LOGUVO-991842 format. One record per residue: x, y, z of N, C-alpha, C, O in turn; residue in three letters; residue number from 0. Coordinates in steps of 0.05 Angstrom, whole numbers, m for minus. Example, Ala and Ser with C-alpha at 12.3 -4.5 7.8 and 13.67 -1.06 7.14 Angstrom:
2
264  m114  156  246  m90  156  264  m66  156  285  m66  169  ALA  0 $
257  m45  142  273  m21  143  258  1  157  268  23  161  SER  1 $
This chain:
334
m1046  m140  m710  m1022  m123  m706  m1013  m114  m734  m1010  m131  m752  UNK  0 $
m1007  m89  m737  m998  m78  m762  m968  m75  m761  m957  m64  m742  UNK  1 $
m955  m84  m783  m926  m82  m785  m919  m64  m808  m928  m68  m830  UNK  2 $
m903  m43  m802  m896  m23  m823  m871  m33  m837  m852  m41  m824  UNK  3 $
m871  m33  m864  m849  m42  m879  m838  m19  m896  m853  m5  m909  UNK  4 $
m811  m16  m894  m798  5  m910  m797  m5  m939  m784  m25  m944  UNK  5 $
m810  10  m958  m810  1  m986  m783  3  m999  m777  m13  m1017  UNK  6 $
m765  21  m989  m739  24  m1002  m721  0  m996  m706  m9  m1013  UNK  7 $
m722  m9  m971  m704  m31  m963  m717  m58  m960  m704  m78  m960  UNK  8 $
m744  m58  m958  m758  m83  m954  m757  m93  m925  m766  m115  m920  UNK  9 $
m746  m77  m907  m744  m86  m879  m766  m74  m862  m776  m53  m868  UNK  10 $
m773  m89  m842  m793  m79  m823  m782  m58  m806  m759  m59  m796  UNK  11 $
m798  m37  m802  m789  m15  m784  m789  m25  m755  m807  m38  m746  UNK  12 $
m768  m17  m741  m765  m26  m713  m745  m48  m710  m737  m54  m687  UNK  13 $
m738  m61  m732  m718  m83  m730  m691  m71  m722  m684  m49  m730  UNK  14 $
m676  m86  m705  m650  m77  m697  m630  m80  m720  m630  m100  m734  UNK  15 $
m613  m60  m723  m592  m62  m744  m571  m82  m736  m566  m86  m712  UNK  16 $
m560  m96  m755  m539  m116  m748  m515  m103  m734  m507  m80  m741  UNK  17 $
m504  m117  m715  m482  m106  m700  m457  m106  m717  m450  m126  m729  UNK  18 $
m443  m83  m718  m419  m82  m735  m397  m100  m724  m397  m106  m700  UNK  19 $
m378  m108  m742  m357  m125  m734  m337  m111  m715  m337  m87  m712  UNK  20 $
m319  m128  m704  m299  m117  m685  m281  m97  m698  m276  m75  m687  UNK  21 $
m271  m103  m722  m253  m85  m736  m266  m58  m743  m254  m37  m741  UNK  22 $
m292  m60  m750  m306  m35  m757  m311  m18  m732  m309  6  m733  UNK  23 $
m317  m32  m709  m321  m17  m684  m295  m3  m675  m295  19  m666  UNK  24 $
m272  m18  m678  m246  m6  m670  m240  18  m688  m231  39  m678  UNK  25 $
m245  15  m714  m240  37  m732  m257  61  m726  m248  84  m727  UNK  26 $
m283  56  m720  m301  78  m714  m293  91  m688  m294  116  m686  UNK  27 $
m285  75  m668  m276  87  m642  m251  103  m645  m248  124  m633  UNK  28 $
m233  94  m663  m208  109  m667  m214  136  m680  m204  156  m672  UNK  29 $
m231  136  m701  m237  161  m714  m252  180  m696  m250  205  m698  UNK  30 $
m268  169  m677  m284  186  m660  m267  196  m636  m272  219  m627  UNK  31 $
m249  180  m626  m235  187  m601  m204  188  m606  m189  183  m587  UNK  32 $
m195  194  m630  m167  193  m635  m151  213  m618  m128  208  m610  UNK  33 $
m163  236  m611  m149  255  m594  m144  244  m566  m122  248  m555  UNK  34 $
m164  230  m555  m160  219  m528  m138  197  m529  m121  196  m511  UNK  35 $
m138  181  m550  m117  160  m552  m90  173  m555  m70  163  m543  UNK  36 $
m88  195  m569  m62  209  m572  m53  220  m546  m29  221  m540  UNK  37 $
m71  229  m529  m64  241  m503  m54  219  m483  m35  224  m468  UNK  38 $
m67  196  m484  m59  175  m464  m37  157  m474  m26  141  m459  UNK  39 $
m30  159  m500  m9  142  m510  18  145  m496  30  124  m489  UNK  40 $
28  169  m490  53  172  m476  52  159  m448  71  146  m440  UNK  41 $
30  163  m434  27  151  m407  27  120  m409  40  107  m393  UNK  42 $
12  110  m429  11  81  m433  39  69  m439  46  48  m430  UNK  43 $
54  84  m456  81  74  m463  99  74  m439  114  55  m434  UNK  44 $
98  96  m423  115  97  m399  108  76  m379  126  63  m368  UNK  45 $
82  71  m374  73  50  m356  82  23  m366  90  5  m351  UNK  46 $
80  19  m392  88  m7  m403  118  m12  m400  126  m34  m393  UNK  47 $
134  9  m403  163  6  m400  171  3  m371  188  m14  m365  UNK  48 $
160  20  m354  169  20  m326  154  1  m308  164  m6  m286  UNK  49 $
130  m8  m315  115  m26  m298  109  m53  m310  117  m73  m299  UNK  50 $
97  m53  m333  88  m79  m344  111  m97  m353  111  m121  m347  UNK  51 $
131  m85  m366  154  m101  m375  169  m113  m351  175  m137  m351  UNK  52 $
177  m96  m331  191  m108  m307  173  m129  m293  184  m149  m284  UNK  53 $
147  m125  m292  130  m144  m279  129  m171  m294  131  m192  m282  UNK  54 $
127  m169  m321  127  m193  m337  154  m208  m336  155  m232  m333  UNK  55 $
176  m192  m337  202  m205  m335  207  m217  m307  219  m238  m305  UNK  56 $
198  m203  m287  200  m214  m260  185  m240  m256  195  m258  m244  UNK  57 $
160  m241  m268  145  m266  m266  160  m288  m281  159  m311  m272  UNK  58 $
172  m282  m304  187  m302  m318  210  m312  m301  216  m336  m301  UNK  59 $
224  m295  m287  246  m303  m270  237  m322  m248  252  m340  m240  UNK  60 $
212  m319  m238  202  m337  m217  200  m365  m227  199  m384  m211  UNK  61 $
199  m369  m253  196  m396  m264  223  m408  m271  224  m429  m284  UNK  62 $
245  m396  m263  272  m405  m268  287  m408  m242  276  m403  m220  UNK  63 $
312  m417  m244  330  m418  m221  352  m397  m222  374  m402  m215  UNK  64 $
345  m373  m233  364  m352  m237  376  m341  m211  362  m337  m192  UNK  65 $
402  m338  m211  416  m325  m189  440  m311  m201  444  m309  m225  UNK  66 $
457  m300  m183  479  m283  m193  501  m300  m205  519  m289  m218  UNK  67 $
500  m326  m202  522  m344  m213  515  m354  m241  533  m360  m257  UNK  68 $
489  m356  m248  482  m367  m274  467  m347  m292  458  m354  m313  UNK  69 $
466  m322  m284  454  m301  m300  475  m289  m319  499  m291  m315  UNK  70 $
465  m276  m341  484  m263  m359  497  m240  m345  485  m225  m331  UNK  71 $
523  m238  m350  539  m217  m337  564  m211  m353  572  m227  m370  UNK  72 $
577  m189  m347  601  m181  m360  624  m178  m340  621  m163  m321  UNK  73 $
645  m192  m344  669  m190  m327  692  m181  m344  703  m196  m361  UNK  74 $
700  m156  m340  721  m144  m357  711  m142  m385  691  m129  m391  UNK  75 $
725  m155  m404  717  m155  m432  702  m180  m439  694  m184  m462  UNK  76 $
698  m198  m420  685  m224  m425  655  m222  m419  648  m212  m397  UNK  77 $
639  m231  m437  610  m232  m434  602  m261  m430  605  m278  m447  UNK  78 $
590  m265  m406  582  m292  m399  552  m295  m403  537  m279  m393  UNK  79 $
544  m315  m418  515  m318  m424  501  m331  m400  513  m344  m383  UNK  80 $
475  m328  m400  459  m339  m378  456  m369  m382  454  m379  m404  UNK  81 $
457  m383  m359  455  m413  m360  433  m423  m341  431  m447  m336  UNK  82 $
416  m405  m331  394  m414  m314  374  m429  m330  371  m426  m354  UNK  83 $
359  m446  m316  340  m465  m328  311  m459  m320  306  m447  m299  UNK  84 $
293  m468  m336  264  m465  m330  256  m487  m311  261  m511  m317  UNK  85 $
244  m480  m288  237  m500  m268  207  m499  m261  199  m512  m242  UNK  86 $
192  m483  m274  163  m481  m269  156  m468  m243  167  m446  m237  UNK  87 $
138  m480  m228  129  m468  m203  144  m478  m178  134  m476  m156  UNK  88 $
168  m489  m182  183  m500  m160  190  m478  m139  191  m484  m115  UNK  89 $
196  m454  m148  202  m432  m129  179  m427  m110  183  m423  m86  UNK  90 $
155  m425  m121  132  m420  m104  127  m443  m85  120  m439  m62  UNK  91 $
130  m468  m95  126  m491  m77  147  m491  m55  141  m497  m32  UNK  92 $
172  m484  m61  193  m484  m41  188  m462  m20  193  m466  3  UNK  93 $
178  m439  m30  173  m416  m11  150  m423  8  151  m418  32  UNK  94 $
129  m434  m3  104  m438  12  104  m464  28  92  m466  50  UNK  95 $
116  m486  17  114  m512  30  141  m526  33  142  m549  41  UNK  96 $
163  m512  28  189  m525  31  196  m531  60  181  m523  79  UNK  97 $
219  m544  65  227  m552  92  231  m527  110  226  m529  134  UNK  98 $
241  m506  98  246  m481  114  226  m460  108  232  m436  110  UNK  99 $
202  m467  100  181  m448  91  174  m429  114  170  m405  110  UNK  100 $
172  m440  138  163  m423  161  185  m402  167  178  m378  170  UNK  101 $
210  m409  168  231  m390  174  235  m370  152  241  m346  158  UNK  102 $
231  m378  127  237  m360  105  213  m344  96  216  m321  86  UNK  103 $
189  m354  99  165  m340  89  144  m335  110  137  m312  116  UNK  104 $
134  m356  123  110  m353  140  116  m336  164  98  m321  172  UNK  105 $
139  m339  176  145  m322  199  146  m292  191  136  m275  206  UNK  106 $
157  m286  168  158  m259  158  130  m250  150  123  m226  153  UNK  107 $
114  m268  139  87  m261  131  70  m254  156  55  m234  155  UNK  108 $
72  m270  177  57  m265  201  65  m238  213  47  m222  221  UNK  109 $
91  m232  214  100  m207  225  91  m184  207  85  m162  217  UNK  110 $
91  m188  181  82  m167  163  53  m160  167  45  m137  167  UNK  111 $
36  m180  171  8  m176  176  4  m161  203  m12  m142  204  UNK  112 $
18  m170  224  16  m157  250  25  m128  248  12  m110  258  UNK  113 $
48  m124  235  59  m97  231  39  m79  216  35  m56  224  UNK  114 $
27  m89  195  8  m73  179  m16  m67  196  m25  m44  196  UNK  115 $
m28  m87  210  m52  m82  225  m47  m62  248  m63  m44  252  UNK  116 $
m25  m65  262  m19  m46  284  m14  m18  274  m25  2  285  UNK  117 $
2  m16  253  9  11  243  m16  25  232  m20  49  238  UNK  118 $
m32  12  216  m55  25  204  m75  32  226  m88  53  225  UNK  119 $
m78  15  246  m96  21  268  m87  46  283  m103  64  289  UNK  120 $
m61  47  289  m50  71  302  m52  96  285  m59  117  294  UNK  121 $
m46  93  259  m49  115  241  m77  127  242  m81  151  243  UNK  122 $
m97  109  240  m125  118  238  m134  130  264  m146  152  264  UNK  123 $
m129  116  286  m140  126  312  m127  152  320  m141  171  328  UNK  124 $
m100  153  319  m87  178  326  m93  201  306  m98  223  314  UNK  125 $
m93  194  280  m100  214  260  m128  225  264  m133  249  261  UNK  126 $
m148  207  270  m175  216  275  m177  234  299  m191  254  299  UNK  127 $
m163  226  321  m163  243  345  m152  270  340  m164  290  349  UNK  128 $
m130  272  326  m118  298  319  m136  314  300  m138  338  303  UNK  129 $
m149  300  281  m167  314  263  m190  326  278  m199  348  271  UNK  130 $
m201  311  297  m224  321  313  m215  346  329  m231  365  331  UNK  131 $
m191  346  339  m182  369  354  m178  393  336  m185  415  343  UNK  132 $
m165  388  313  m160  411  295  m185  421  281  m185  443  270  UNK  133 $
m206  405  282  m232  414  270  m247  433  289  m267  445  280  UNK  134 $
m237  435  313  m250  454  332  m239  482  328  m218  486  315  UNK  135 $
m253  501  338  m245  529  335  m224  535  357  m231  543  380  UNK  136 $
m199  531  351  m177  535  370  m160  559  361  m157  564  337  UNK  137 $
m149  573  380  m131  595  374  m104  582  365  m94  565  379  UNK  138 $
m93  592  343  m68  581  333  m72  554  318  m53  539  317  UNK  139 $
m96  549  308  m101  524  295  m83  520  270  m74  497  265  UNK  140 $
m78  541  255  m61  538  232  m33  530  240  m20  514  226  UNK  141 $
m23  542  261  4  535  271  5  505  279  25  492  273  UNK  142 $
m15  496  293  m15  468  301  m16  449  277  m2  429  277  UNK  143 $
m31  457  257  m32  440  232  m4  439  219  4  418  210  UNK  144 $
9  461  218  36  462  206  56  445  221  72  431  209  UNK  145 $
55  446  248  73  430  264  67  400  261  86  384  259  UNK  146 $
41  393  261  34  364  260  39  352  232  41  328  230  UNK  147 $
41  369  212  46  358  185  76  355  179  83  342  159  UNK  148 $
93  366  196  122  365  191  132  336  188  148  332  170  UNK  149 $
125  317  205  136  290  201  130  278  174  146  261  164  UNK  150 $
108  286  161  102  276  134  117  292  113  123  281  92  UNK  151 $
122  318  118  135  335  99  165  329  97  178  332  76  UNK  152 $
177  322  120  206  316  121  212  290  106  197  271  109  UNK  153 $
233  289  89  239  264  75  243  241  95  252  244  117  UNK  154 $
234  217  86  234  193  103  261  187  114  264  180  138  UNK  155 $
281  188  97  308  180  106  319  199  128  333  190  146  UNK  156 $
311  225  126  319  243  147  306  236  174  319  236  195  UNK  157 $
280  230  172  265  223  197  276  197  209  281  196  233  UNK  158 $
281  177  192  291  151  203  319  154  215  324  143  236  UNK  159 $
336  168  202  363  172  213  362  188  239  378  182  257  UNK  160 $
344  207  240  341  222  265  333  204  288  343  206  310  UNK  161 $
314  186  283  305  167  303  328  147  310  331  140  333  UNK  162 $
344  139  291  366  121  296  386  134  316  396  121  334  UNK  163 $
392  159  311  411  173  329  399  175  357  413  172  377  UNK  164 $
373  181  359  361  184  385  358  158  400  359  157  425  UNK  165 $
355  135  385  350  109  398  376  93  401  375  71  412  UNK  166 $
399  104  393  424  89  396  430  86  426  418  99  443  UNK  167 $
450  69  432  457  64  460  463  89  475  455  93  498  UNK  168 $
478  107  463  485  133  476  468  156  466  475  179  469  UNK  169 $
444  149  455  426  170  445  412  185  467  414  178  490  UNK  170 $
397  205  458  384  223  477  362  208  493  357  215  516  UNK  171 $
348  189  480  327  175  494  337  157  516  327  158  539  UNK  172 $
358  141  511  369  125  532  383  141  554  383  134  577  UNK  173 $
395  163  545  407  181  565  386  193  584  391  195  608  UNK  174 $
364  200  573  342  211  589  331  190  608  325  195  631  UNK  175 $
328  165  598  319  143  615  339  137  638  331  130  660  UNK  176 $
364  140  632  385  135  653  382  156  675  386  149  698  UNK  177 $
377  181  668  375  202  688  351  197  706  350  206  729  UNK  178 $
330  182  696  307  175  712  310  148  726  292  139  739  UNK  179 $
334  136  722  340  110  734  320  89  724  311  71  739  UNK  180 $
314  90  699  297  71  686  313  53  667  334  61  658  UNK  181 $
304  29  662  319  11  643  321  23  615  302  37  606  UNK  182 $
343  18  602  348  28  575  346  5  555  365  m11  554  UNK  183 $
324  3  541  321  m19  522  342  m18  499  352  3  493  UNK  184 $
347  m41  488  364  m43  464  346  m39  439  338  m59  427  UNK  185 $
340  m14  434  320  m8  413  327  m20  386  309  m29  371  UNK  186 $
352  m20  379  361  m28  352  374  m56  351  386  m63  331  UNK  187 $
373  m70  374  387  m96  375  369  m119  384  370  m140  372  UNK  188 $
352  m115  404  334  m136  413  311  m138  395  300  m118  385  UNK  189 $
302  m163  389  280  m168  369  255  m153  377  242  m140  360  UNK  190 $
246  m156  402  221  m143  410  222  m113  407  204  m101  396  UNK  191 $
244  m101  416  247  m72  415  252  m63  386  244  m40  379  UNK  192 $
264  m79  369  266  m72  341  239  m70  328  233  m50  314  UNK  193 $
221  m89  334  194  m87  323  179  m64  334  164  m50  320  UNK  194 $
182  m59  360  169  m36  373  178  m10  360  162  7  355  UNK  195 $
204  m8  356  216  16  344  205  20  315  198  42  308  UNK  196 $
204  m2  300  194  1  272  165  11  272  159  28  256  UNK  197 $
148  0  289  120  9  291  119  39  300  103  54  289  UNK  198 $
135  46  319  135  73  330  143  93  308  130  114  305  UNK  199 $
165  87  294  175  106  273  155  107  250  150  129  239  UNK  200 $
144  85  242  124  85  220  99  100  228  87  114  211  UNK  201 $
91  98  253  68  113  263  74  143  262  57  159  253  UNK  202 $
98  151  270  106  179  269  104  190  241  96  213  236  UNK  203 $
112  174  221  113  183  193  85  182  180  80  198  162  UNK  204 $
68  164  189  43  159  175  19  174  185  m1  178  171  UNK  205 $
20  183  211  m3  196  222  m11  222  208  m35  227  204  UNK  206 $
8  240  200  0  265  188  m18  262  163  m37  277  160  UNK  207 $
m11  242  146  m28  238  122  m56  231  130  m75  241  119  UNK  208 $
m59  212  149  m85  204  157  m100  227  170  m124  230  166  UNK  209 $
m86  243  186  m98  266  199  m109  286  179  m132  295  181  UNK  210 $
m94  293  158  m102  312  138  m126  302  122  m145  316  117  UNK  211 $
m125  276  115  m147  264  100  m173  264  115  m194  272  105  UNK  212 $
m171  256  141  m195  255  157  m205  283  164  m229  288  167  UNK  213 $
m186  302  167  m195  330  172  m211  341  149  m231  355  153  UNK  214 $
m202  335  124  m218  344  101  m245  331  101  m265  344  94  UNK  215 $
m247  305  109  m273  292  111  m291  305  132  m315  308  128  UNK  216 $
m279  312  155  m295  325  176  m306  351  167  m329  358  173  UNK  217 $
m290  366  152  m300  393  144  m321  391  122  m335  411  116  UNK  218 $
m324  368  109  m345  365  89  m371  356  100  m391  355  86  UNK  219 $
m372  349  126  m397  340  138  m415  365  144  m405  385  155  UNK  220 $
m440  363  137  m458  386  140  m462  392  170  m470  374  185  UNK  221 $
m457  416  178  m459  423  207  m488  422  217  m493  419  241  UNK  222 $
m508  424  198  m536  422  207  m542  395  219  m561  392  235  UNK  223 $
m527  374  211  m532  347  222  m525  347  251  m539  335  267  UNK  224 $
m503  360  259  m496  362  287  m516  378  303  m523  371  325  UNK  225 $
m526  400  291  m546  417  304  m572  401  309  m584  403  330  UNK  226 $
m580  386  289  m604  370  292  m601  349  313  m619  344  329  UNK  227 $
m578  336  313  m573  315  333  m572  326  361  m582  314  380  UNK  228 $
m560  350  364  m558  363  390  m586  371  400  m592  369  424  UNK  229 $
m603  381  382  m630  388  389  m646  364  398  m664  366  414  UNK  230 $
m640  341  387  m654  316  394  m643  304  420  m653  284  429  UNK  231 $
m623  317  432  m613  308  457  m591  287  455  m585  273  475  UNK  232 $
m578  285  432  m556  266  429  m531  275  444  m524  298  444  UNK  233 $
m518  256  457  m494  262  472  m471  265  452  m474  260  428  UNK  234 $
m447  273  463  m424  276  445  m416  250  433  m408  249  409  UNK  235 $
m418  228  448  m411  202  437  m431  193  415  m423  182  394  UNK  236 $
m456  199  419  m477  192  399  m473  208  374  m477  198  352  UNK  237 $
m466  234  377  m461  250  353  m437  239  338  m437  239  313  UNK  238 $
m416  231  352  m393  219  339  m400  193  325  m391  188  302  UNK  239 $
m415  177  338  m421  150  327  m440  151  304  m437  137  284  UNK  240 $
m461  168  306  m482  167  286  m480  190  265  m495  189  245  UNK  241 $
m463  209  269  m460  231  250  m431  231  239  m428  231  214  UNK  242 $
m411  232  256  m384  235  247  m374  210  232  m364  213  210  UNK  243 $
m376  187  244  m366  163  231  m380  157  205  m366  151  186  UNK  244 $
m407  158  203  m419  154  177  m411  175  157  m408  169  133  UNK  245 $
m407  200  166  m398  221  147  m370  217  137  m363  227  116  UNK  246 $
m354  203  152  m326  197  144  m323  170  130  m301  162  123  UNK  247 $
m345  157  125  m344  129  114  m328  128  88  m310  111  85  UNK  248 $
m335  145  69  m321  144  43  m292  151  45  m275  138  32  UNK  249 $
m285  171  61  m257  179  64  m242  157  80  m220  150  72  UNK  250 $
m254  146  100  m241  126  117  m235  101  101  m213  90  103  UNK  251 $
m254  92  84  m249  68  68  m226  71  49  m211  52  45  UNK  252 $
m223  95  38  m201  100  19  m174  101  33  m155  89  24  UNK  253 $
m173  117  55  m147  121  68  m138  95  82  m114  90  84  UNK  254 $
m157  79  92  m149  54  104  m138  35  83  m118  21  88  UNK  255 $
m150  33  60  m140  17  38  m112  26  30  m94  9  27  UNK  256 $
m109  52  26  m82  62  19  m62  56  41  m39  49  35  UNK  257 $
m70  60  66  m52  55  88  m43  26  89  m20  20  95  UNK  258 $
m61  7  84  m54  m21  84  m34  m27  62  m14  m41  66  UNK  259 $
m39  m17  38  m21  m22  15  7  m10  20  27  m23  16  UNK  260 $
7  15  29  33  28  34  48  15  57  73  12  55  UNK  261 $
34  8  79  48  m3  102  58  m32  96  80  m39  104  UNK  262 $
42  m47  82  49  m74  74  75  m74  58  91  m93  60  UNK  263 $
79  m53  41  102  m51  24  122  m30  34  138  m20  18  UNK  264 $
121  m23  60  138  m2  71  167  m12  73  175  m25  92  UNK  265 $
182  m5  53  210  m15  51  229  4  66  247  m5  80  UNK  266 $
226  30  63  246  49  71  251  49  101  274  49  110  UNK  267 $
230  48  117  233  51  146  248  27  158  267  30  173  UNK  268 $
240  2  150  253  m22  160  282  m23  151  300  m29  167  UNK  269 $
286  m17  126  313  m20  115  332  1  126  355  m5  133  UNK  270 $
323  26  128  340  48  139  345  45  169  365  53  179  UNK  271 $
326  33  183  329  30  212  349  7  218  367  11  235  UNK  272 $
347  m15  204  362  m39  212  380  m50  190  399  m65  197  UNK  273 $
375  m44  165  391  m56  144  388  m86  144  365  m96  143  UNK  274 $
410  m101  145  409  m130  145  414  m141  173  419  m165  176  UNK  275 $
413  m124  193  422  m133  220  399  m143  237  403  m151  260  UNK  276 $
374  m143  227  351  m151  243  334  m170  227  313  m163  217  UNK  277 $
342  m196  225  327  m215  208  299  m219  218  281  m224  202  UNK  278 $
294  m218  244  267  m223  255  249  m199  252  225  m202  257  UNK  279 $
259  m176  246  243  m152  243  238  m146  214  225  m125  207  UNK  280 $
248  m162  195  244  m157  167  216  m165  159  206  m187  165  UNK  281 $
202  m147  144  177  m154  132  182  m167  104  205  m168  96  UNK  282 $
161  m175  91  165  m190  66  180  m175  45  197  m186  31  UNK  283 $
174  m149  42  187  m134  20  217  m130  26  233  m131  7  UNK  284 $
225  m126  51  253  m123  57  267  m150  56  291  m151  48  UNK  285 $
253  m171  63  265  m198  61  269  m206  31  289  m218  25  UNK  286 $
251  m198  14  255  m203  m15  279  m188  m25  294  m198  m41  UNK  287 $
283  m163  m16  306  m148  m24  332  m161  m14  352  m163  m29  UNK  288 $
331  m172  10  355  m185  21  362  m210  4  385  m214  m2  UNK  289 $
342  m225  m4  347  m249  m21  359  m241  m48  377  m255  m58  UNK  290 $
350  m219  m59  359  m211  m86  384  m195  m86  399  m195  m106  UNK  291 $
391  m180  m64  413  m162  m65  431  m162  m40  452  m150  m40  UNK  292 $
422  m176  m19  437  m174  6  452  m199  14  463  m200  36  UNK  293 $
454  m219  m4  468  m243  2  483  m252  m22  479  m242  m44  UNK  294 $
501  m271  m18  516  m283  m40  513  m314  m39  517  m326  m18  UNK  295 $
505  m327  m61  497  m314  m87  469  m302  m84  453  m311  m69  UNK  296 $
465  m281  m100  440  m267  m100  419  m284  m114  423  m292  m137  UNK  297 $
397  m290  m101  376  m308  m112  354  m291  m125  335  m283  m112  UNK  298 $
358  m285  m151  339  m269  m166  312  m282  m168  291  m269  m166  UNK  299 $
311  m308  m173  286  m322  m177  269  m322  m152  245  m316  m153  UNK  300 $
281  m328  m129  265  m328  m104  256  m300  m97  234  m296  m87  UNK  301 $
273  m281  m101  266  m253  m95  243  m244  m112  224  m231  m102  UNK  302 $
243  m250  m138  221  m243  m156  196  m258  m148  174  m247  m150  UNK  303 $
198  m283  m138  175  m298  m130  162  m285  m105  137  m284  m103  UNK  304 $
178  m275  m87  167  m260  m64  152  m236  m74  130  m229  m63  UNK  305 $
162  m222  m94  149  m198  m104  122  m205  m116  102  m191  m112  UNK  306 $
120  m227  m131  95  m236  m143  75  m244  m122  51  m238  m124  UNK  307 $
85  m258  m101  67  m265  m79  57  m241  m64  33  m240  m56  UNK  308 $
74  m220  m60  65  m195  m48  42  m183  m64  22  m174  m54  UNK  309 $
46  m182  m91  26  m170  m108  0  m186  m107  m22  m175  m106  UNK  310 $
2  m213  m106  m22  m229  m105  m37  m225  m78  m62  m224  m78  UNK  311 $
m22  m223  m56  m35  m219  m30  m50  m193  m30  m73  m192  m20  UNK  312 $
m38  m172  m40  m51  m146  m40  m75  m145  m59  m95  m132  m52  UNK  313 $
m74  m159  m81  m97  m160  m100  m120  m174  m86  m143  m165  m88  UNK  314 $
m114  m197  m73  m135  m212  m60  m147  m195  m37  m172  m194  m34  UNK  315 $
m130  m183  m21  m141  m166  1  m158  m143  m10  m180  m138  1  UNK  316 $
m149  m129  m31  m164  m107  m42  m191  m116  m52  m211  m102  m49  UNK  317 $
m192  m139  m65  m217  m150  m76  m237  m155  m54  m260  m147  m56  UNK  318 $
m228  m169  m33  m246  m175  m11  m254  m150  4  m277  m147  13  UNK  319 $
m236  m131  7  m242  m106  21  m263  m90  6  m282  m80  18  UNK  320 $
m260  m88  m21  m280  m73  m36  m307  m87  m36  m328  m74  m34  UNK  321 $
m307  m113  m37  m333  m128  m35  m346  m124  m8  m370  m120  m7  UNK  322 $
m330  m124  13  m341  m120  39  m353  m92  42  m375  m89  53  UNK  323 $
m340  m72  31  m350  m45  32  m376  m42  16  m395  m30  25  UNK  324 $
m376  m55  m8  m400  m53  m25  m424  m67  m11  m446  m58  m13  UNK  325 $
m419  m90  2  m440  m104  15  m451  m87  39  m476  m86  43  UNK  326 $
m434  m74  54  m443  m57  75  m459  m33  65  m478  m25  77  UNK  327 $
m450  m22  42  m464  1  31  m492  m8  22  m512  7  26  UNK  328 $
m495  m32  11  m521  m42  3  m539  m46  27  m563  m41  26  UNK  329 $
m527  m57  49  m544  m61  73  m553  m35  85  m575  m33  96  UNK  330 $
m536  m14  84  m544  12  94  m565  25  77  m582  40  87  UNK  331 $
m564  19  51  m584  31  32  m612  19  35  m631  31  28  UNK  332 $
m613  m6  46  m639  m19  48  m656  m7  70  m678  m15  75  UNK  333 $
């Protein structure tokens, strides 16, 4: 074997150059991409101030016994310093395994999971059905799209207050049921009907987004696939199962993930519908708000701990969900 040697440097040709140090690589990257760093710097600063700092401070509060009585505050001209103490992971242990853990956390956690599963399922199934209808060649299709998107375009608080007026004891819905001599449920008072109402209103608000997303996915499917399937004698159900659903796979995986995250943290609908009057209908995010701002003394540490637990639950779910999707994609590719 012949080895070529560079006479100027004395090194063999083909040898790898030594890897530059970390400082040199950072300096080289800065000189090469300084414009990109300058563009993203404002966004990074804003995210750091509005997201990272509150998140870090909130996690610190979870390690203390901070509440409205021992936190720093100003009364008139008097400034009272904070007196809360560092207690480690006691807040998490109390929430998850304390004597009242089921009433304060697990019952709300179970209801939050049920609420999320039912709402996202209804969002997807109803949204997919409407998208399939609007994907057909119908007269007045643009008008139907505009009408069906209105619940999503109207501000949430307007929609929720409208439903509250209609579902009140003397509202239009109970009045209509009375004219039919049907029972009039206590929509905003009984626990079962409170939960039913919350799911119904959230479905009303969430279906349009799912419908539009899936409609865009349907329109991106190549029509020749349907023609080939029809020529092969496939039924309407077979075309839906083997052409439509696989064609919507990428869109469906994204909108379902977004739907789970948004519904799991859906604060506005529950709070605007019931406020603090429906303890059994509160999901975790509204219960955390109640602990931090809806009672006296306000328990900042426990409220922040609920927020960190919510974040951890969603991170774990997202990780498993993405792995499941990737595993299925690999199995389909084989």
